[in-house]
C-alpha positions in Angstrom: 124.1 256.6 -66.0 123.7 258.1 -69.4 126.5 258.3 -72.0 128.0 261.7 -72.2 127.8 263.5 -75.6 130.9 263.1 -77.6 133.2 266.1 -77.8 132.9 267.5 -81.3 135.8 268.5 -83.5 134.5 272.1 -83.3 134.9 271.9 -79.5 138.4 270.7 -79.9 139.2 273.6 -82.2 137.6 276.0 -79.7 139.8 274.6 -76.9 142.9 274.7 -79.2 142.2 278.4 -80.1 141.1 279.7 -76.7 142.6 277.6 -73.9 144.8 279.8 -71.7 146.5 276.8 -70.1 147.5 275.4 -73.5 148.8 278.7 -74.8 150.7 279.4 -71.6 152.3 275.9 -71.7 153.3 276.3 -75.3 154.8 279.7 -74.7 156.6 278.5 -71.6 158.1 275.5 -73.4 159.2 277.7 -76.3 160.9 280.2 -74.0 162.4 277.4 -71.9 163.9 275.8 -75.0 165.4 279.1 -76.0 167.1 279.6 -72.7 168.1 276.0 -72.4 169.9 276.4 -75.7 171.4 279.7 -74.6 172.7 278.3 -71.3 174.0 275.0 -72.8 177.6 276.2 -72.9 177.4 276.7 -69.1 176.0 273.2 -68.6 172.8 274.9 -67.2 169.2 274.6 -68.0 166.8 277.5 -67.7 165.4 276.0 -64.5 168.8 275.6 -63.0 169.6 279.2 -63.8 166.4 280.4 -62.2 167.1 278.3 -59.1 170.7 279.6 -58.8 169.4 283.1 -59.3 166.8 282.6 -56.5 169.7 281.9 -54.2 171.6 285.1 -55.0 170.6 286.8 -51.8 172.5 288.5 -49.0 171.4 285.8 -46.5 170.9 282.1 -47.0 167.5 281.2 -48.3 165.1 278.7 -46.8 164.0 275.9 -49.0 160.4 277.0 -48.4 161.1 280.6 -49.7 162.8 279.2 -52.8 160.0 276.7 -53.4 157.4 279.5 -53.1 159.3 281.8 -55.4 159.7 279.1 -58.1 156.3 277.6 -57.5 157.8 274.2 -56.9 156.9 271.6 -54.3 159.5 270.6 -51.8 160.2 267.2 -53.4 160.8 268.7 -56.8 163.0 271.4 -55.4 165.1 268.9 -53.5 165.6 266.8 -56.7 166.6 270.0 -58.6 169.1 271.0 -56.0 171.1 267.8 -56.0 173.0 268.1 -59.3 173.8 271.7 -58.5 175.1 270.8 -55.1 177.2 268.0 -56.6 178.7 270.6 -59.0 179.7 272.7 -56.0 177.4 275.6 -57.0 175.5 275.7 -53.7 175.5 274.3 -50.2 172.7 273.2 -47.9 172.9 273.7 -44.2 170.6 273.3 -41.2 169.2 276.5 -39.8 170.8 276.9 -36.3 167.5 278.4 -35.0 165.2 275.7 -36.3 166.7 272.3 -37.2 163.7 271.5 -39.4 164.7 274.3 -41.8 167.3 273.9 -44.5 169.2 277.0 -45.7 170.6 277.2 -49.2 173.7 279.3 -50.1 175.4 279.9 -53.4 179.1 279.1 -53.4 181.8 281.2 -55.0 181.6 278.8 -58.0 177.8 279.4 -58.1 178.2 283.1 -58.0 180.9 283.0 -60.7 178.7 280.8 -63.0 175.8 283.2 -62.5 178.0 286.2 -63.4 179.2 284.4 -66.6 175.6 283.4 -67.6 174.1 286.9 -66.9 175.1 288.5 -70.2 173.5 285.6 -72.1 170.3 286.0 -70.1 170.3 289.7 -70.8 170.9 289.2 -74.5 168.1 286.6 -74.8 165.7 288.8 -72.7 166.4 291.8 -74.8 165.6 289.9 -78.0 162.4 288.5 -76.6 161.3 291.9 -75.2 162.0 293.6 -78.5 159.6 291.2 -80.2 156.7 292.6 -78.1 157.2 296.2 -79.0 156.9 299.2 -76.7 155.7 298.2 -73.2 154.4 294.8 -74.5 156.8 292.7 -72.5 156.1 294.6 -69.3 152.4 294.3 -69.9 152.8 290.5 -70.4 154.8 290.3 -67.2 152.1 292.2 -65.3 149.4 289.9 -66.7 151.4 286.7 -65.8 152.0 288.0 -62.2 148.2 288.6 -62.0 147.5 285.0 -63.0 150.1 283.6 -60.6 
């Protein structure tokens, strides 16, 4: 087996400047930090806010539907739910029609916390959207949905 050619610094620069994965990860981390800081007074992370928001439905959500929405595997979702359930923000029940299915429901405390955090989410989103100019944020959301 021959030795592969070493990756040149120029190639490293090309990847640094053009890699969509790298740029998406950097942007995601930056936005996540921003929302983590904004939600700190609620003792919430951005991921927890999104998880609670995904449960804000007229009917209890299945774990599978939440996992699909948040692009999480079942194990990661289960781990993320535990601290929120301990805080009394949600409940997990067995689906009466299919005992293999777990249903997730926001508690009154969970609804109240979401209501309190919503103005902060709106403020932060408005600030981010304003930085993109006219229709820029909506175009970005469309592009990100296309990638997903």
